[in-house]
Steps between C-alpha positions, in 0.01 A plus 500: 500500500704626205787741575391757242201608709724581796754675277243734341331578832835583661607729215171692514516550877861624491450738205186652654675529836788693343280724289245589769644452848860580409398823330283602796782445748758683289281800415276544805668336799871554437476790255823408322663812360705467178636851553694413815859380441557148629796401722668351192505851353578702811761265648656354186844355579562250217512208744173449689290802395475477122202634293397205284269438206150412627499160329842410638372607843187291456714208385730531800212537746293216359801270472603581858160451664396199291717241667411154628173612658281516187662184363546269797224625732204424268651163411525397865156644579346291222490230767176668618356501146525769233206715621630632839830608344337660196259706712776621733730591210236712325331663799817538702700623200261781406379613843814421701827441319473767230381757755786411735766524230381829352450673835842392633668610175323837522605539864864427419498741206374773733768409757808520275502128417531397864429151636174393663665516843611860448158597370335330799713703737399829337131420440419316826781546752845390620374186676341374180810606307732284712259205508440525125874515426564178692193330350590601143854366538375171648249457220751583228747243627231233530366591156838469332551157657145391418525604135846354454408156633268462201788569258718246677255216435448608139869533403683232699664251261333679209784634277262609224298725730804618696688601184205699365436682829871575549526651152234760583755673727770593241224573247344750742837667570563535127157654442550738794828624347338510154214726614715729712817542290490326160153600373330727758126532447481208255266294717352306209840386377615397846175313565521308174865402553443399862194285428672327206804421717279352775314283249834381360604403853186285522564348158862405575414363846466134395823515299687634801341228716626229264847647451812514714376837632204331665703407807562870572124559532404180681478622858390332819244649736777621732691683225188681381415600858847653533500663157169684518600738786827576318308603188257707710793685662624628165147583379438703817835683501554583131341813343131440427540568127775236455332177611177530694289728275597348160472144633156567644394680183610215271345251738167680471496421125560136578239495773224686318580317177485161669176580681355632174606180323350292780174694473501439123574132561207476740274666241613254231503184713225607745596224745259363753580597858556155646522637853151535654370849586523404868678196649460312826809677636321835553429376853867431566721195500641554152833339400647830375342757735384359831258777597149593385420711195453795737746640581758303301392575145551868586859459616597234246399718205691806614645693206216397266240693701671729754858498620701696753816426306368735231530790745875446517513555123231772484687678783844380398638492147198608289442851647866579440464446123137609434515795261151649544217466751253424219671160474403403858170349381642282224807395700339451843139402429558355153811303595309325779207407275733352239646292780150385598452385140826306530362335814183397314712345224702306758182379667359383166824322402507309830128423496520363143723214618338170594431514873723203581789647300465833683523340844776259394722794403424716802538236773764250598453141377423390857224759543356437153476127568264574790262707286369202308533678165647375173722687255380543144733668250792566735720200401463590132576867567809408706630290212436770238653777710795292614464559873329323786208731584334323792586600855621853418292723729511878507268584211764590240520158335123443492452842341765426237338163429156662476622769261687251280193275507285784360757599235562142392129457424515768230502318163852453365679595824478180703855393406640813670376414849856485645564852368171622647589355837849654513367829370241500777769423760710790370189719495436425867863542604534834322172612655634426845856629454376843398319522833802366688735765362251786543404379848862472608561854378195623694627322812835669442323838521332400827830385654675818386227706664531305826879519516474863390330582829836419665744590221350766272690430174301175468182703443641608163373215283762568233796492746687199365654363826159509664335340198754216489491428874119513517458282190742244646319490835160456337618232255670303776195519730242367254757258358533351847122444519503350151787263574331346802139498378264320265166578338297362792674721757563817300187544285234510779713749693540707183123498441412628847777759524426621147132562574578674830724738307215560252280592796765751608498653151122537524536661845735760353265548204201559728693759699624677187153516342342633821766770533494599133127490421320541831249240377430191710314347203814517285709342777272195492672402172800387706339452842254223400765276338726574800241366747433183300864425430629566850238276669557223246878512523521521878278192525719316247807596701338369819411172327852452364652582836282268710442216253822487297800695631489432876394133469761451228779659703554779245642755743618761248163500321322533834711794615465685169122446498461634854724801435321594178155465656611713797644771277184505291275539805714792620469665158122455489449647848720798413310549172157491667616771742614708201175442310286597800688829532454580132128411499424688824637823349183594308632840398824354369311235303282764337803710401680200354189394311456847350866519395486153347181575308658816362811308387288230331299767315817674379657177378178391329475836322853456361 
């Protein structure tokens, strides 16, 4: 099958989903009101609550949510064939992920930019609030470690990539100062300067690698594991306008531009998808993912279809900078669908590689030798790129090879394959770092709220001592997990915990819709994906626990899995009690339905 067919089908599904389903949810179910001032307006403090241009907000949100999930997940799931992953990305993205993100963002906007745990406490009850707070913090720490491990494998002993990624930090700080003090309101100027500087960093990468400066960017795995939490600490503690927002905004240009270029490359080259639609590994026993296609394709492709990590951004940094409620649809629903398109591109890039090359990259040499497969173009690609590509699992390298393989097949560009590879590595690393810094900041808010229950000044998110202490605690905690983990131990745990958190977001969404609209039919928009996702993820957690963690002696993974599953069950029971009370109050439902219908009519008339 040629890739172009899948590309066109995916684009049509996502555009129609945004235009039809996204509009219905925004107008009829949520009734977003552009006349209500957002928390960024009402609580503006110049540090965390800052009204921001809608496109900068979209750039920040998209860059923060689109981390390793839509890049690495589809690549690893290609083991099952390209069809299972493609179906889950498109169906899950439109009916699950985009709904989850928009509803959680709406809920946080209506609750003064509060976290999912705080919203859970108010919408469902104190038991759920406490359980959700612990679960959110666990998931955030696991997520940061899981995302960072991918960067470690991509940047270790890679001075070209490390230099380029490092340079995005001072560039972002400069652009943040430029937009706030030097040329306020000149977004176009700042965008142009920032993008040009990032491209120059890519261009000068090989010269730095070959110069005396190269040694200062040639880091071992250990150094990168220690450096990433240090960077995240500063990103989480500094004012949002100085580093996090401009870096995420500039990164969005790089991300969307690269994905657009990849889509154009696929149109021009129209490569054949070498990976079969379905492989023999759908029944389990695969060299990359041991389990069956159900449930593991649904937890491996997390952020590309539906992701709980998104709720920490949608109820973390984004609601504190969203300028108007009318932007909830494009930022929440639209941002998720763009990410689903990214996931489709990653799946195509991986599936376009010769099957033997794909498995040679994503497994150890010992495991690959047992598969009875032969490599095809991999030795040639390793020579042209200048790095040994085999035996580098984790998804990042195979995606970079797949992207560079597509680009190098465009007439006249084959001699630039080393540039394409390093650009793809930087693209992936920047993708992930934007989620790491935003996620660390969101975790900082959760920790401040928890400590604030004992010492009240911590509840003030802009209180600098509290911000510094909380950021340090969070960075140290996930840095500890990162230092002692690898992709085989961290990523499966990330997948399960991430999807359990998504289920929690859908629980909150179901409660909010029932209370606001009085319509059970509207609440099905979040309830149906909640049921499917929770059953699938709990089964995956049980499989990992009984077949991998306990037999493998992975005590920490086992304990975290049990704790998260227990917290989730408590939350679900508490939510069902709340839902039954709301539904049994027929008079209350009728009153809420009438009030909601009146509001929708008024907003439609305007």
